[in-house]
PABAVEX-529842 format. One record per residue: residue number from 0; residue in three letters; x, y, z of N, C-alpha, C in turn. Coordinates in steps of 0.2 Angstrom, whole numbers, plus 5000, padded with zeros to 4 digits. Layout:
N
R  NUM  ala  X  Y  Z  X  Y  Z  X  Y  Z .
...
END
This chain:
369
R  0  met  4808  4928  5048  4810  4934  5052  4814  4932  5058 .
R  1  arg  4812  4927  5061  4815  4925  5068  4822  4922  5066 .
R  2  val  4823  4919  5061  4829  4916  5059  4834  4921  5058 .
R  3  trp  4832  4927  5054  4837  4932  5053  4838  4936  5059 .
R  4  leu  4833  4937  5064  4834  4940  5070  4839  4936  5074 .
R  5  cys  4839  4930  5074  4844  4926  5078  4851  4927  5075 .
R  6  phe  4852  4927  5069  4858  4928  5066  4861  4935  5067 .
R  7  ala  4857  4940  5067  4859  4947  5069  4861  4947  5076 .
R  8  met  4857  4944  5081  4859  4944  5088  4866  4940  5089 .
R  9  leu  4867  4935  5085  4873  4931  5086  4879  4935  5084 .
R  10  phe  4878  4939  5078  4884  4943  5075  4885  4948  5080 .
R  11  leu  4880  4951  5083  4882  4957  5088  4885  4954  5094 .
R  12  ala  4884  4948  5096  4886  4946  5102  4894  4944  5102 .
R  13  val  4896  4943  5095  4903  4941  5095  4908  4947  5096 .
R  14  pro  4912  4947  5101  4917  4952  5102  4921  4954  5096 .
R  15  pro  4924  4960  5095  4928  4962  5090  4935  4958  5091 .
R  16  val  4938  4956  5086  4944  4953  5086  4950  4958  5087 .
R  17  ala  4954  4956  5092  4960  4961  5094  4965  4960  5089 .
R  18  ala  4969  4965  5089  4975  4965  5084  4980  4959  5086 .
R  19  gln  4982  4956  5081  4987  4950  5082  4994  4953  5085 .
R  20  lys  4996  4949  5090  5003  4951  5093  5008  4948  5088 .
R  21  val  5013  4951  5087  5018  4949  5082  5025  4948  5085 .
R  22  leu  5026  4952  5091  5033  4952  5094  5034  4945  5097 .
R  23  pro  5040  4942  5096  5041  4936  5099  5043  4936  5107 .
R  24  ala  5043  4931  5110  5045  4931  5117  5052  4931  5118 .
R  25  arg  5056  4929  5113  5063  4929  5114  5066  4929  5106 .
R  26  phe  5072  4932  5106  5076  4931  5099  5083  4933  5101 .
R  27  ala  5087  4929  5098  5095  4929  5098  5097  4931  5106 .
R  28  gly  5094  4927  5110  5096  4928  5117  5092  4933  5121 .
R  29  trp  5089  4937  5118  5085  4943  5121  5078  4940  5123 .
R  30  gln  5077  4941  5130  5071  4938  5133  5066  4944  5135 .
R  31  ala  5059  4943  5133  5054  4948  5135  5053  4948  5143 .
R  32  val  5053  4954  5145  5052  4954  5153  5046  4958  5155 .
R  33  ala  5042  4960  5150  5035  4963  5152  5031  4962  5146 .
R  34  ala  5024  4961  5148  5019  4959  5143  5018  4965  5138 .
R  35  gly  5018  4964  5132  5017  4969  5127  5010  4970  5126 .
R  36  ser  5008  4976  5123  5001  4978  5122  5000  4979  5114 .
R  37  ser  4995  4976  5112  4993  4977  5105  4986  4978  5104 .
R  38  thr  4984  4984  5102  4978  4986  5101  4978  4991  5095 .
R  39  ala  4972  4992  5092  4972  4996  5086  4972  5004  5089 .
R  40  thr  4970  5005  5095  4970  5012  5097  4975  5013  5102 .
R  41  ala  4981  5009  5102  4986  5010  5107  4990  5017  5105 .
R  42  pro  4992  5021  5110  4995  5027  5109  5002  5026  5106 .
R  43  glu  5004  5030  5102  5011  5030  5099  5016  5031  5104 .
R  44  pro  5022  5028  5104  5027  5029  5109  5030  5037  5108 .
R  45  ser  5029  5039  5102  5032  5046  5101  5026  5051  5099 .
R  46  pro  5023  5054  5104  5017  5058  5102  5018  5064  5097 .
R  47  ala  5025  5066  5096  5026  5071  5091  5025  5068  5084 .
R  48  asn  5025  5061  5083  5024  5058  5076  5017  5055  5076 .
R  49  ala  5013  5057  5080  5006  5054  5080  5003  5056  5073 .
R  50  ala  5003  5062  5071  5000  5064  5065  5003  5061  5059 .
R  51  leu  5010  5059  5059  5013  5056  5054  5010  5049  5053 .
R  52  phe  5010  5045  5059  5007  5038  5059  5000  5038  5056 .
R  53  arg  4996  5043  5058  4989  5043  5056  4989  5044  5048 .
R  54  ala  4994  5048  5046  4994  5049  5038  4996  5043  5035 .
R  55  cys  5000  5039  5038  5002  5033  5035  4997  5027  5037 .
R  56  his  4991  5028  5039  4986  5024  5040  4988  5018  5045 .
R  57  gln  4990  5020  5051  4992  5016  5056  4986  5012  5059 .
R  58  gln  4987  5005  5059  4982  5000  5061  4983  4998  5068 .
R  59  ser  4989  4997  5071  4990  4995  5077  4997  4997  5080 .
R  60  val  4998  4996  5086  5005  4997  5089  5006  4992  5094 .
R  61  glu  5012  4989  5094  5014  4984  5099  5021  4986  5102 .
R  62  gln  5022  4985  5109  5028  4987  5112  5030  4982  5117 .
R  63  gln  5037  4980  5117  5039  4975  5121  5046  4977  5124 .
R  64  val  5048  4975  5130  5054  4976  5133  5058  4970  5133 .
R  65  tyr  5064  4970  5131  5068  4964  5131  5075  4965  5135 .
R  66  gln  5077  4960  5138  5084  4960  5142  5088  4954  5140 .
R  67  arg  5095  4956  5141  5100  4951  5140  5106  4953  5143 .
R  68  asn  5109  4949  5147  5115  4950  5151  5115  4957  5154 .
R  69  gly  5110  4959  5157  5109  4966  5160  5108  4972  5155 .
R  70  ala  5108  4971  5149  5106  4976  5144  5099  4976  5143 .
R  71  thr  5096  4982  5141  5089  4982  5140  5087  4986  5133 .
R  72  ile  5083  4983  5129  5080  4987  5123  5073  4987  5123 .
R  73  thr  5070  4992  5120  5063  4992  5119  5061  4992  5112 .
R  74  val  5057  4987  5110  5055  4986  5103  5048  4988  5102 .
R  75  thr  5047  4993  5097  5040  4995  5095  5038  4993  5088 .
R  76  val  5033  4990  5087  5031  4988  5080  5024  4992  5078 .
R  77  his  5025  4996  5073  5019  5000  5070  5017  4996  5064 .
R  78  arg  5011  4994  5064  5008  4991  5058  5004  4997  5054 .
R  79  leu  5007  4998  5048  5004  5003  5044  5000  5001  5038 .
R  80  gly  4997  5005  5034  4993  5003  5029  4995  4998  5024 .
R  81  asp  5001  4999  5021  5004  4995  5016  5012  4996  5016 .
R  82  pro  5016  4993  5012  5023  4994  5012  5025  5001  5009 .
R  83  ser  5020  5004  5005  5022  5011  5003  5021  5016  5009 .
R  84  tyr  5016  5015  5013  5016  5019  5019  5021  5018  5024 .
R  85  gly  5023  5011  5024  5029  5009  5029  5035  5012  5026 .
R  86  tyr  5036  5012  5020  5043  5015  5017  5043  5023  5018 .
R  87  ser  5037  5026  5018  5037  5033  5019  5038  5035  5026 .
R  88  ala  5035  5031  5031  5037  5033  5038  5044  5031  5039 .
R  89  tyr  5047  5026  5036  5054  5024  5038  5058  5029  5035 .
R  90  ser  5057  5032  5029  5062  5037  5026  5061  5043  5030 .
R  91  leu  5056  5045  5033  5055  5051  5037  5058  5051  5044 .
R  92  leu  5058  5044  5047  5060  5044  5054  5066  5040  5055 .
R  93  arg  5069  5037  5050  5075  5033  5052  5081  5037  5055 .
R  94  pro  5085  5034  5059  5090  5037  5062  5096  5038  5058 .
R  95  ala  5101  5042  5060  5107  5042  5056  5111  5036  5058 .
R  96  pro  5113  5032  5053  5117  5025  5054  5124  5026  5056 .
R  97  val  5126  5022  5061  5133  5022  5063  5137  5016  5061 .
R  98  thr  5133  5011  5058  5136  5005  5055  5134  5004  5049 .
R  99  asp  5138  5001  5044  5136  4999  5038  5131  4993  5037 .
R  100  phe  5131  4989  5043  5127  4983  5043  5120  4984  5043 .
R  101  arg  5116  4981  5039  5109  4982  5039  5105  4976  5040 .
R  102  pro  5101  4975  5045  5098  4969  5046  5093  4967  5041 .
R  103  thr  5090  4972  5037  5085  4971  5032  5087  4976  5026 .
R  104  ala  5083  4975  5021  5085  4979  5015  5084  4986  5016 .
R  105  his  5079  4988  5020  5078  4995  5022  5078  4995  5030 .
R  106  ser  5084  4997  5032  5085  4998  5039  5091  5002  5041 .
R  107  ala  5091  5005  5047  5096  5009  5049  5097  5008  5056 .
R  108  val  5104  5007  5058  5106  5006  5065  5110  5012  5067 .
R  109  gly  5107  5016  5072  5110  5022  5075  5114  5020  5082 .
R  110  ala  5116  5025  5085  5119  5023  5092  5114  5021  5097 .
R  111  asn  5109  5024  5097  5104  5022  5102  5097  5021  5100 .
R  112  glu  5096  5021  5093  5090  5019  5090  5091  5015  5083 .
R  113  ala  5087  5010  5082  5088  5007  5076  5081  5006  5073 .
R  114  met  5080  5006  5066  5074  5006  5063  5074  5001  5057 .
R  115  leu  5069  4996  5057  5069  4991  5052  5062  4992  5049 .
R  116  leu  5062  4990  5042  5056  4990  5038  5055  4983  5036 .
R  117  leu  5049  4980  5037  5047  4974  5035  5040  4974  5032 .
R  118  gly  5040  4975  5025  5033  4976  5022  5029  4982  5025 .
R  119  asn  5024  4981  5028  5020  4987  5032  5021  4987  5039 .
R  120  leu  5026  4983  5042  5028  4984  5049  5035  4988  5049 .
R  121  leu  5034  4994  5053  5039  4998  5055  5042  4996  5062 .
R  122  val  5048  4994  5063  5050  4991  5069  5055  4997  5072 .
R  123  asp  5054  4999  5077  5058  5004  5081  5061  5001  5087 .
R  124  ile  5068  5001  5087  5071  4998  5093  5075  5004  5096 .
R  125  ser  5075  5005  5103  5078  5010  5107  5082  5006  5112 .
R  126  gly  5088  5009  5113  5093  5006  5118  5100  5009  5118 .
R  127  gln  5104  5006  5121  5111  5009  5122  5116  5005  5117 .
R  128  asn  5120  5008  5114  5125  5005  5109  5122  4999  5105 .
R  129  leu  5117  5001  5101  5114  4996  5097  5118  4994  5091 .
R  130  ala  5123  4997  5089  5128  4995  5084  5131  4988  5086 .
R  131  ala  5132  4987  5092  5136  4981  5094  5131  4975  5093 .
R  132  asp  5124  4976  5094  5119  4971  5093  5115  4971  5087 .
R  133  ala  5118  4974  5082  5115  4975  5075  5113  4968  5072 .
R  134  arg  5117  4963  5073  5116  4957  5069  5111  4953  5073 .
R  135  asp  5109  4955  5079  5104  4951  5083  5097  4953  5080 .
R  136  phe  5097  4959  5077  5090  4961  5074  5088  4957  5068 .
R  137  thr  5093  4954  5065  5092  4950  5059  5087  4944  5061 .
R  138  ala  5088  4941  5067  5084  4936  5070  5077  4938  5071 .
R  139  leu  5077  4945  5074  5070  4948  5075  5066  4949  5069 .
R  140  ala  5070  4951  5064  5066  4952  5057  5064  4946  5054 .
R  141  ala  5068  4940  5055  5065  4934  5053  5059  4931  5056 .
R  142  gln  5058  4933  5062  5052  4931  5066  5046  4935  5064 .
R  143  leu  5048  4942  5063  5042  4946  5061  5040  4946  5054 .
R  144  lys  5044  4943  5049  5043  4943  5042  5036  4940  5040 .
R  145  pro  5035  4934  5043  5028  4931  5041  5022  4935  5043 .
R  146  his  5023  4940  5047  5017  4944  5049  5016  4950  5045 .
R  147  ala  5021  4951  5040  5022  4958  5036  5019  4956  5029 .
R  148  ser  5017  4962  5026  5014  4961  5019  5020  4960  5015 .
R  149  asp  5019  4956  5009  5024  4955  5005  5023  4959  4998 .
R  150  glu  5019  4964  4998  5019  4969  4992  5025  4972  4991 .
R  151  pro  5027  4974  4985  5033  4978  4984  5033  4985  4987 .
R  152  tyr  5040  4987  4988  5041  4994  4990  5041  4999  4985 .
R  153  pro  5040  5005  4986  5041  5010  4981  5048  5010  4978 .
R  154  thr  5049  5012  4972  5055  5012  4968  5057  5019  4966 .
R  155  leu  5054  5024  4968  5055  5031  4965  5062  5033  4967 .
R  156  trp  5064  5031  4973  5071  5033  4975  5077  5031  4971 .
R  157  gln  5075  5025  4967  5081  5023  4962  5082  5028  4956 .
R  158  tyr  5078  5033  4955  5079  5038  4950  5083  5043  4952 .
R  159  leu  5085  5044  4959  5088  5050  4961  5095  5049  4959 .
R  160  pro  5098  5055  4956  5105  5055  4954  5110  5054  4961 .
R  161  ala  5115  5050  4960  5120  5049  4965  5125  5054  4967 .
R  162  glu  5126  5058  4961  5132  5063  4962  5129  5069  4966 .
R  163  arg  5133  5071  4971  5132  5077  4976  5126  5075  4980 .
R  164  leu  5123  5069  4981  5118  5068  4985  5120  5068  4992 .
R  165  ile  5117  5071  4997  5118  5071  5004  5116  5065  5007 .
R  166  pro  5120  5061  5010  5118  5054  5012  5112  5054  5017 .
R  167  his  5108  5049  5016  5102  5048  5020  5097  5054  5020 .
R  168  ser  5097  5058  5015  5092  5064  5015  5086  5062  5010 .
R  169  asp  5086  5057  5007  5080  5055  5003  5074  5054  5007 .
R  170  arg  5068  5056  5005  5062  5055  5009  5056  5054  5004 .
R  171  tyr  5052  5049  5006  5046  5047  5001  5040  5050  5004 .
R  172  ala  5035  5052  5000  5029  5055  5002  5023  5052  4998 .
R  173  leu  5017  5051  5001  5012  5049  4997  5006  5053  4998 .
R  174  asn  5006  5058  5003  5001  5063  5004  5004  5070  5006 .
R  175  ala  4999  5075  5007  5002  5081  5009  5005  5082  5015 .
R  176  arg  5003  5078  5020  5006  5078  5027  5013  5075  5027 .
R  177  thr  5014  5070  5023  5021  5067  5023  5025  5071  5018 .
R  178  phe  5022  5074  5013  5026  5079  5009  5029  5085  5013 .
R  179  glu  5025  5087  5017  5027  5093  5021  5033  5091  5025 .
R  180  gln  5032  5085  5029  5038  5083  5033  5044  5082  5029 .
R  181  ala  5043  5079  5023  5049  5077  5019  5053  5084  5017 .
R  182  leu  5049  5089  5015  5052  5095  5013  5055  5099  5019 .
R  183  gly  5052  5098  5025  5055  5101  5031  5052  5108  5032 .
R  184  val  5047  5110  5028  5044  5117  5029  5037  5117  5030 .
R  185  ala  5035  5122  5033  5028  5122  5036  5024  5128  5032 .
R  186  thr  5027  5132  5029  5024  5138  5026  5026  5139  5018 .
R  187  gly  5023  5143  5015  5025  5144  5008  5022  5139  5003 .
R  188  pro  5023  5141  4996  5020  5136  4991  5022  5129  4991 .
R  189  trp  5028  5128  4994  5031  5121  4994  5026  5117  4999 .
R  190  ala  5024  5120  5005  5021  5116  5010  5014  5114  5009 .
R  191  ser  5011  5118  5005  5004  5116  5004  5002  5109  5001 .
R  192  gly  5006  5107  4996  5006  5100  4994  5000  5099  4989 .
R  193  gly  4995  5104  4989  4989  5103  4985  4990  5103  4978 .
R  194  trp  4995  5106  4976  4997  5107  4969  5000  5100  4966 .
R  195  val  5002  5096  4970  5005  5089  4968  5000  5085  4965 .
R  196  gly  4994  5084  4969  4989  5079  4966  4990  5073  4969 .
R  197  phe  4991  5072  4976  4992  5066  4979  4985  5062  4979 .
R  198  glu  4980  5065  4982  4974  5061  4983  4970  5060  4976 .
R  199  gln  4969  5066  4972  4965  5065  4966  4969  5062  4960 .
R  200  asp  4975  5062  4960  4979  5059  4954  4984  5054  4956 .
R  201  asp  4984  5051  4962  4988  5045  4964  4995  5047  4963 .
R  202  ala  4997  5053  4965  5004  5055  4964  5008  5052  4970 .
R  203  glu  5015  5052  4968  5020  5050  4974  5026  5054  4973 .
R  204  ala  5029  5056  4978  5035  5061  4978  5041  5058  4982 .
R  205  glu  5047  5060  4979  5053  5058  4982  5057  5065  4983 .
R  206  val  5059  5066  4989  5063  5072  4991  5070  5071  4993 .
R  207  ala  5075  5074  4990  5082  5073  4992  5085  5079  4992 .
R  208  gln  5091  5080  4996  5095  5086  4997  5101  5084  4993 .
R  209  tyr  5104  5090  4990  5110  5089  4986  5114  5095  4988 .
R  210  arg  5121  5095  4987  5125  5100  4988  5128  5102  4982 .
R  211  ile  5126  5108  4979  5129  5111  4973  5132  5117  4974 .
R  212  ala  5139  5117  4972  5143  5123  4973  5143  5126  4980 .
R  213  gly  5143  5121  4984  5144  5122  4992  5138  5125  4995 .
R  214  arg  5132  5124  4992  5126  5127  4995  5121  5121  4994 .
R  215  pro  5116  5120  4999  5111  5115  4998  5106  5116  4993 .
R  216  ala  5103  5111  4990  5098  5112  4985  5093  5106  4986 .
R  217  thr  5087  5107  4984  5082  5102  4985  5079  5099  4978 .
R  218  leu  5079  5093  4978  5077  5089  4972  5070  5086  4974 .
R  219  val  5065  5087  4970  5059  5083  4971  5057  5080  4965 .
R  220  leu  5056  5073  4965  5053  5069  4960  5046  5068  4961 .
R  221  leu  5042  5069  4956  5034  5068  4956  5033  5063  4951 .
R  222  ser  5030  5058  4953  5028  5052  4948  5020  5052  4948 .
R  223  tyr  5018  5052  4941  5010  5051  4940  5009  5045  4936 .
R  224  pro  5003  5043  4936  5001  5037  4932  5002  5038  4925 .
R  225  thr  5000  5044  4922  5001  5045  4915  5005  5051  4913 .
R  226  ser  5007  5052  4907  5011  5058  4905  5006  5064  4905 .
R  227  asp  5000  5063  4903  4995  5068  4903  4994  5072  4909 .
R  228  leu  4993  5067  4915  4993  5070  4921  4999  5074  4923 .
R  229  ala  5005  5071  4922  5011  5075  4923  5011  5082  4920 .
R  230  ala  5009  5082  4913  5010  5088  4910  5005  5093  4912 .
R  231  gly  4999  5091  4914  4994  5095  4917  4996  5098  4924 .
R  232  his  5000  5095  4928  5002  5097  4934  5008  5102  4933 .
R  233  val  5012  5101  4928  5017  5106  4926  5014  5113  4925 .
R  234  lys  5008  5113  4922  5005  5119  4921  5003  5122  4928 .
R  235  glu  5000  5118  4932  4999  5121  4939  5005  5123  4943 .
R  236  ile  5010  5120  4942  5016  5122  4945  5018  5129  4943 .
R  237  glu  5018  5130  4936  5020  5137  4933  5015  5142  4936 .
R  238  lys  5009  5141  4939  5005  5146  4942  5008  5148  4948 .
R  239  leu  5011  5144  4952  5013  5145  4959  5021  5147  4959 .
R  240  phe  5025  5145  4954  5032  5146  4954  5034  5150  4948 .
R  241  asp  5040  5153  4949  5043  5156  4943  5048  5150  4940 .
R  242  val  5045  5146  4935  5048  5140  4933  5053  5142  4927 .
R  243  asn  5059  5139  4928  5065  5140  4923  5065  5148  4920 .
R  244  pro  5067  5152  4925  5067  5159  4923  5073  5162  4919 .
R  245  gly  5078  5157  4919  5084  5159  4915  5088  5164  4920 .
R  246  ala  5091  5169  4917  5095  5174  4920  5091  5180  4923 .
R  247  lys  5085  5180  4922  5081  5186  4924  5074  5183  4928 .
R  248  pro  5075  5181  4934  5069  5179  4938  5064  5185  4939 .
R  249  ser  5058  5184  4939  5053  5189  4940  5053  5192  4946 .
R  250  gly  5055  5188  4952  5055  5191  4958  5048  5191  4962 .
R  251  gly  5043  5190  4959  5036  5189  4962  5035  5182  4965 .
R  252  lys  5038  5177  4962  5036  5170  4964  5043  5167  4966 .
R  253  pro  5042  5161  4970  5048  5157  4971  5051  5154  4965 .
R  254  val  5058  5154  4964  5061  5151  4958  5061  5144  4959 .
R  255  leu  5059  5141  4953  5059  5133  4953  5062  5131  4946 .
R  256  tyr  5066  5126  4946  5068  5123  4939  5065  5116  4938 .
R  257  ala  5062  5115  4933  5058  5109  4931  5060  5106  4925 .
R  258  arg  5059  5099  4925  5060  5095  4919  5055  5089  4919 .
R  259  arg  5051  5088  4914  5047  5082  4913  5049  5077  4908 .
R  260  thr  5049  5071  4911  5051  5065  4906  5046  5060  4907 .
R  261  gly  5041  5060  4902  5036  5055  4902  5031  5057  4908 .
R  262  ser  5030  5052  4912  5026  5054  4918  5029  5056  4924 .
R  263  leu  5036  5057  4924  5040  5059  4929  5042  5067  4929 .
R  264  val  5041  5070  4934  5042  5078  4934  5048  5079  4939 .
R  265  gly  5053  5082  4937  5059  5084  4942  5059  5091  4943 .
R  266  leu  5059  5093  4950  5059  5100  4952  5065  5101  4956 .
R  267  val  5069  5107  4955  5075  5109  4959  5073  5116  4962 .
R  268  ser  5075  5116  4968  5074  5123  4972  5081  5124  4975 .
R  269  gly  5083  5130  4975  5089  5132  4979  5096  5131  4975 .
R  270  ala  5095  5130  4968  5101  5129  4964  5104  5136  4963 .
R  271  pro  5111  5137  4962  5114  5143  4961  5112  5146  4954 .
R  272  ser  5111  5142  4950  5109  5144  4943  5105  5139  4939 .
R  273  gln  5102  5141  4934  5098  5137  4930  5102  5131  4927 .
R  274  ala  5109  5133  4925  5113  5128  4922  5115  5122  4927 .
R  275  ala  5116  5124  4933  5117  5119  4938  5111  5115  4939 .
R  276  ala  5105  5118  4939  5099  5114  4941  5098  5110  4935 .
R  277  glu  5099  5112  4929  5098  5107  4923  5103  5102  4923 .
R  278  arg  5109  5103  4925  5114  5098  4925  5111  5092  4930 .
R  279  leu  5108  5094  4936  5106  5089  4941  5100  5086  4938 .
R  280  leu  5095  5089  4934  5089  5086  4932  5091  5081  4926 .
R  281  arg  5096  5083  4922  5098  5078  4917  5101  5071  4920 .
R  282  gln  5103  5071  4926  5106  5065  4929  5100  5061  4932 .
R  283  ile  5094  5063  4932  5089  5059  4934  5088  5052  4930 .
R  284  arg  5089  5047  4934  5089  5040  4930  5082  5037  4929 .
R  285  tyr  5079  5040  4924  5072  5038  4922  5072  5038  4915 .
R  286  gln  5069  5033  4912  5069  5032  4905  5062  5029  4903 .
R  287  thr  5058  5031  4898  5052  5028  4896  5054  5023  4890 .
R  288  val  5052  5017  4891  5054  5012  4886  5048  5009  4883 .
R  289  val  5047  5009  4876  5042  5006  4873  5044  4999  4869 .
R  290  thr  5042  4994  4871  5044  4987  4869  5039  4984  4864 .
R  291  trp  5042  4983  4858  5037  4981  4852  5038  4973  4851 .
R  292  asn  5044  4970  4853  5045  4963  4852  5045  4959  4858 .
R  293  ala  5040  4961  4863  5039  4957  4869  5037  4950  4867 .
R  294  pro  5039  4945  4869  5037  4938  4867  5030  4937  4870 .
R  295  pro  5026  4933  4867  5019  4932  4869  5020  4927  4875 .
R  296  leu  5014  4927  4879  5014  4922  4885  5013  4915  4882 .
R  297  lys  5017  4911  4885  5016  4904  4883  5012  4900  4888 .
R  298  pro  5006  4897  4886  5002  4893  4890  5006  4887  4893 .
R  299  arg  5004  4885  4899  5007  4879  4902  5004  4873  4899 .
R  300  gln  5009  4868  4897  5007  4862  4894  5004  4858  4900 .
R  301  leu  4998  4856  4899  4994  4851  4904  4996  4844  4903 .
R  302  ser  4997  4840  4908  4998  4833  4907  4991  4830  4907 .
R  303  met  4991  4823  4905  4985  4819  4905  4982  4819  4912 .
R  304  gly  4986  4819  4917  4983  4819  4924  4980  4825  4926 .
R  305  asp  4983  4831  4923  4979  4837  4925  4972  4837  4922 .
R  306  tyr  4972  4834  4916  4965  4834  4912  4960  4830  4916 .
R  307  val  4962  4824  4919  4958  4820  4922  4956  4823  4929 .
R  308  val  4961  4826  4933  4959  4829  4939  4954  4835  4938 .
R  309  gly  4956  4839  4933  4951  4844  4931  4944  4842  4929 .
R  310  ser  4944  4837  4926  4937  4834  4924  4933  4832  4930 .
R  311  ile  4937  4829  4935  4934  4826  4941  4931  4832  4945 .
R  312  tyr  4935  4837  4946  4934  4843  4949  4928  4847  4946 .
R  313  gly  4928  4847  4939  4923  4851  4936  4916  4847  4936 .
R  314  thr  4916  4840  4936  4910  4837  4937  4907  4837  4943 .
R  315  phe  4911  4837  4948  4909  4838  4955  4906  4845  4956 .
R  316  ala  4909  4850  4953  4906  4857  4954  4900  4857  4950 .
R  317  ile  4899  4854  4945  4892  4854  4941  4887  4851  4945 .
R  318  ile  4889  4845  4948  4884  4842  4953  4882  4846  4959 .
R  319  val  4887  4849  4962  4885  4853  4967  4880  4859  4965 .
R  320  ile  4882  4862  4960  4878  4868  4957  4871  4866  4956 .
R  321  ala  4870  4860  4952  4864  4857  4951  4860  4855  4957 .
R  322  phe  4863  4853  4962  4860  4851  4968  4857  4857  4972 .
R  323  val  4861  4862  4972  4859  4868  4975  4854  4872  4972 .
R  324  ala  4854  4872  4965  4849  4875  4961  4843  4871  4961 .
R  325  gly  4843  4865  4962  4837  4861  4963  4833  4862  4969 .
R  326  ile  4837  4863  4974  4834  4864  4981  4831  4871  4981 .
R  327  ala  4835  4876  4978  4833  4883  4978  4826  4883  4974 .
R  328  leu  4826  4880  4968  4819  4880  4964  4814  4877  4968 .
R  329  gly  4815  4871  4971  4810  4868  4975  4807  4873  4981 .
R  330  met  4812  4877  4984  4810  4881  4989  4806  4887  4987 .
R  331  ile  4808  4889  4981  4804  4895  4977  4797  4892  4976 .
R  332  arg  4796  4886  4973  4790  4884  4972  4785  4883  4978 .
R  333  ile  4788  4881  4983  4784  4880  4990  4782  4886  4992 .
R  334  val  4787  4891  4992  4785  4898  4995  4779  4901  4990 .
R  335  ala  4780  4901  4984  4775  4904  4979  4769  4900  4980 .
R  336  lys  4768  4894  4980  4762  4890  4981  4759  4892  4988 .
R  337  arg  4763  4893  4993  4760  4894  4999  4757  4901  5000 .
R  338  phe  4761  4906  4998  4758  4913  4999  4755  4916  4993 .
R  339  ile  4756  4914  4987  4753  4917  4981  4750  4911  4976 .
R  340  pro  4746  4907  4979  4744  4901  4975  4740  4902  4969 .
R  341  gly  4742  4899  4963  4739  4900  4957  4741  4906  4953 .
R  342  leu  4746  4910  4955  4748  4916  4952  4755  4915  4948 .
R  343  val  4759  4910  4951  4765  4909  4947  4765  4902  4945 .
R  344  phe  4764  4897  4949  4764  4890  4947  4756  4887  4947 .
R  345  asp  4755  4882  4943  4749  4879  4943  4743  4883  4940 .
R  346  arg  4745  4888  4936  4740  4892  4933  4736  4889  4927 .
R  347  arg  4729  4889  4928  4725  4885  4923  4723  4889  4917 .
R  348  arg  4723  4896  4917  4720  4900  4912  4725  4903  4908 .
R  349  ser  4731  4905  4911  4736  4909  4907  4742  4905  4905 .
R  350  val  4742  4898  4906  4748  4894  4904  4746  4890  4898 .
R  351  glu  4749  4890  4893  4749  4886  4887  4755  4882  4886 .
R  352  ile  4755  4876  4885  4761  4872  4884  4761  4870  4877 .
R  353  leu  4767  4871  4873  4767  4869  4866  4767  4861  4866 .
R  354  gln  4763  4859  4861  4762  4852  4860  4762  4850  4852 .
R  355  leu  4765  4845  4851  4766  4843  4844  4759  4840  4841 .
R  356  gly  4755  4838  4845  4748  4835  4842  4749  4829  4837 .
R  357  leu  4753  4824  4839  4754  4818  4835  4748  4814  4835 .
R  358  asn  4743  4814  4839  4738  4810  4839  4732  4814  4836 .
R  359  ser  4726  4810  4836  4720  4814  4833  4716  4818  4838 .
R  360  lys  4718  4817  4845  4714  4820  4850  4715  4828  4849 .
R  361  pro  4710  4832  4850  4712  4839  4850  4716  4842  4856 .
R  362  ile  4720  4847  4855  4724  4849  4860  4720  4854  4865 .
R  363  asp  4720  4852  4871  4717  4856  4876  4721  4857  4882 .
R  364  ala  4723  4863  4884  4728  4864  4889  4725  4862  4896 .
R  365  arg  4718  4862  4897  4715  4860  4903  4717  4852  4904 .
R  366  asp  4719  4849  4899  4720  4841  4901  4726  4840  4905 .
R  367  phe  4730  4845  4906  4736  4845  4910  4735  4845  4917 .
R  368  tyr  4728  4848  4919  4727  4849  4926  4721  4844  4928 .
END
């Protein structure tokens, strides 16, 4: 009891580990001029987006000011839950780019703000005339990359039709809060997000704006783990919207055009006609492919050295396991004999040992004690 109490006191005495600082002291000639702060409860630089960062499971915030040749920039790093949440926040907050150069695969450099996505790290850079310094941010990204998650990004945006797409209007959502911001509405059936099935069915959504016949239209892609889940949610959508009404909408519900392909559901709102909506839905670049002739996995051919080294490791592991098991059994015997003597080990009346009886002496279990 005293040993466990000591371990508990030692564990409670260890202070919590602070969030790791990731911003470098310098990059591409830029020098840090003020000490950054990195804590899990640090306030977000933009209070208006606090709810969004909470929805994206923000873990920490770090901010640092840099200077070079009289110019000043402020770099803020948001560590989010994973690359999917990072991509969602990036798609919702990225600035309108003023240059085609991109420091990372997912990045946008505006006039006074730049945003880079590195795994689960969302890097926000503010300053003046950032387009002239865009290539410097490649060096910053290289220093931040080892601290970022290497899990893959979402690929739902790749299914969006390219024709008539309004540039930089695509938004990615993983929950009702980000879905509401992606749609840009706060009321009505669209905004609730409960009918999508984010939490209960692991749904994900991609929202993009299109221009059809001179008027804006919204395309929503909903991806589900299985086709059955997608079909079930189409039925839920039909309860809230007037789906594919043709030439005679009912007028009681918002008009929505839908098309399901496997586990992907496409929805169009604001189209001038059902024909125009179906034309856009048919352009969704999504196909389900069933492969029957996939080659089997080929096991790696091990060399003789691999067998020898593996045998040594295996033997050593067996020795360690046997040693630990022997000590554990000895400790169990000592504890049992100390606190419950005669009940588990060294029992005279209830223990019979199987004997072959090869000699003429009668077998008596008491002879063993």
